[in-house]
C-alpha positions in Angstrom: 89.2 96.8 7.1 91.9 99.2 6.2 92.5 100.4 2.7 95.9 100.3 1.0 96.6 104.1 1.2 95.6 104.1 4.9 97.9 101.2 5.8 100.8 103.0 4.3 100.3 105.9 6.6 99.5 103.8 9.7 102.5 101.4 9.3 104.8 104.1 7.8 105.7 101.8 4.9 105.5 102.6 1.2 103.3 100.7 -1.2 106.2 99.0 -3.0 107.6 97.7 0.3 104.2 96.3 1.3 103.8 94.6 -2.1 107.4 93.2 -1.7 106.4 91.7 1.7 103.2 90.3 0.1 105.3 88.7 -2.7 107.6 87.1 -0.1 104.5 85.8 1.7 105.1 87.7 4.9 101.6 89.1 4.8 98.5 87.9 2.9 95.6 90.4 3.0 92.4 89.1 1.5 90.9 90.8 -1.5 87.5 92.2 -1.7 85.6 90.0 -4.3 83.6 93.0 -5.5 86.5 95.2 -6.5 89.7 93.2 -6.0 91.2 95.7 -3.6 93.3 94.4 -0.7 91.6 94.7 2.7 94.1 95.0 5.5 93.4 94.2 9.1 94.9 95.5 12.3 96.9 92.3 12.4 98.4 93.2 9.0 99.4 96.6 10.5 101.0 94.9 13.5 102.7 92.4 11.2 104.1 95.2 9.0 105.4 97.1 12.0 107.0 93.9 13.3 108.6 93.2 9.9 109.9 96.7 9.7 111.5 96.4 13.1 113.0 93.0 12.3 114.5 94.3 9.0 116.1 97.2 11.0 117.7 94.5 13.2 119.1 93.0 9.9 116.9 89.9 10.1 116.5 88.4 6.6 113.2 88.0 4.8 113.6 84.2 4.9 114.2 84.2 8.7 111.2 86.4 9.2 109.1 84.0 7.2 110.5 81.1 9.2 109.6 82.9 12.5 106.1 83.5 11.2 105.8 79.8 10.5 107.1 78.9 13.9 110.2 77.2 12.5 112.7 79.7 14.1 112.7 81.9 17.2 113.7 85.5 17.4 116.6 84.6 19.6 117.9 82.1 17.0 117.7 84.7 14.3 119.5 87.3 16.3 122.3 84.8 17.3 122.8 83.6 13.7 122.8 87.2 12.4 125.8 88.0 14.5 127.9 84.9 13.5 
């Protein structure tokens, strides 16, 4: 379990951006039932780093979601991005 403040430092992404990705269903950390806090995993950290890289490559949020769902490949997203 990684706390919200820690994930910001580990993934080098601010809290608003993390919430934005959650709202867009790119990550979905579980909440602790006792306190309602999000509990991030190492997979969430990896996912955030991947999202950050893909956004730097100008891959859209929708395309990233489709890749996560297995509906598109990275190659397809990169090709369509240049056309």
